[in-house]
C-alpha positions as CSV (number, residue, x, y, z in Angstrom):
1,M,-133.4,-27.2,-78.2
2,L,-131.7,-27.1,-74.7
3,E,-128.8,-24.4,-76.3
4,D,-131.7,-22.5,-77.1
5,T,-132.8,-21.8,-73.7
6,E,-129.4,-21.5,-72.4
7,T,-128.0,-18.9,-74.9
8,R,-130.9,-16.9,-76.4
9,S,-132.9,-14.5,-74.0
10,I,-136.6,-14.0,-74.3
11,G,-136.5,-10.2,-73.4
12,I,-139.3,-8.2,-72.7
13,Y,-140.9,-8.2,-75.6
14,G,-141.1,-12.2,-75.6
15,E,-142.3,-12.4,-72.3
16,R,-145.4,-10.1,-72.9
17,H,-145.9,-11.9,-75.9
18,G,-145.7,-14.9,-73.9
19,R,-148.1,-13.7,-71.2
20,Y,-150.3,-12.6,-74.3
21,L,-150.2,-16.3,-75.8
22,K,-150.8,-18.0,-72.3
23,N,-154.1,-15.7,-71.3
24,Y,-155.6,-15.3,-74.8
25,R,-154.2,-17.7,-77.4
26,K,-154.1,-21.1,-75.5
27,I,-153.8,-23.5,-78.2
28,V,-151.3,-21.6,-79.8
29,Y,-149.3,-21.6,-76.3
30,T,-149.9,-25.1,-75.8
31,Q,-148.8,-26.5,-79.0
32,L,-145.6,-24.4,-78.9
33,L,-144.9,-25.5,-75.2
34,T,-145.6,-29.3,-75.9
35,S,-143.7,-29.0,-78.7
36,G,-140.4,-27.7,-77.1
37,K,-140.4,-24.6,-79.4
38,L,-141.6,-21.9,-77.0
39,H,-138.7,-20.4,-76.1
40,S,-137.1,-20.4,-79.2
41,Y,-140.3,-18.7,-80.9
42,L,-140.4,-16.3,-78.0
43,A,-136.7,-15.2,-78.3
44,D,-137.6,-14.9,-82.0
45,I,-140.5,-12.3,-81.1
46,N,-138.2,-10.8,-79.1
47,E,-135.8,-10.1,-82.0
48,Q,-138.4,-9.0,-84.2
49,A,-139.8,-6.4,-81.7
50,Q,-136.5,-5.0,-80.6
51,E,-135.1,-4.3,-84.5
52,R,-138.7,-3.0,-85.1
53,F,-138.7,-0.9,-82.4
54,E,-135.2,0.6,-83.0
55,L,-135.9,1.3,-86.8
56,L,-138.8,3.2,-86.0
57,V,-137.2,5.6,-83.4
58,K,-134.7,6.1,-85.8
59,Q,-137.4,7.0,-89.1
60,F,-139.2,8.9,-86.7
61,A,-136.3,11.3,-85.3
62,E,-135.1,11.6,-89.0
63,K,-138.5,12.5,-90.3
64,E,-139.4,15.1,-87.6
65,G,-135.8,16.3,-87.6
66,V,-135.1,15.3,-84.2
67,T,-131.1,15.3,-84.2
68,E,-127.8,15.6,-82.0
69,Q,-127.7,19.2,-82.8
70,L,-131.1,19.6,-81.2
71,K,-130.3,18.0,-78.5
72,V,-127.4,20.1,-77.7
73,K,-129.1,23.2,-78.5
74,N,-132.4,22.7,-76.3
75,Q,-132.1,19.3,-74.3
76,M,-135.5,19.6,-73.0
77,D,-137.3,19.6,-76.2
78,W,-135.0,16.7,-77.6
79,V,-136.1,14.7,-74.7
80,G,-139.9,15.1,-75.2
81,K,-139.7,14.8,-78.8
82,M,-137.8,11.7,-78.3
83,T,-140.4,10.6,-75.3
84,N,-143.3,10.9,-77.9
85,I,-141.2,9.1,-80.6
86,R,-140.5,6.5,-78.3
87,N,-144.0,5.8,-77.1
88,R,-145.2,6.0,-80.8
89,A,-142.8,3.2,-81.7
90,M,-143.8,1.1,-79.1
91,E,-147.9,1.4,-79.5
92,N,-146.6,0.2,-83.1
93,V,-144.6,-2.9,-81.9
94,N,-147.5,-3.5,-79.6
95,S,-150.1,-3.8,-81.8
96,E,-148.2,-5.6,-84.8
97,I,-146.1,-8.0,-82.9
98,I,-146.8,-8.3,-79.4
99,Y,-150.4,-8.4,-79.1
100,N,-151.2,-10.0,-82.2
């Protein structure tokens, strides 16, 4: 278990989920903490959330035609659309993984 804490990062998603567990799922949090599995669990959550976020951004961008050509042609339009896509992807990750 010590190897886990030294090599795997909890990351921002893991930290958010950890705070959620601590505040709203105290029994689960305590069980993970006392069993020594909390860090590994939160690192796994972080990886899942990061992968899901990246996949959603890619899928939304492809579906909506937000390409590198658009970025070259109209950078402000591209930035606006990518910001919207990233926000929607973050909402999805938060509701499905972080605060669930």
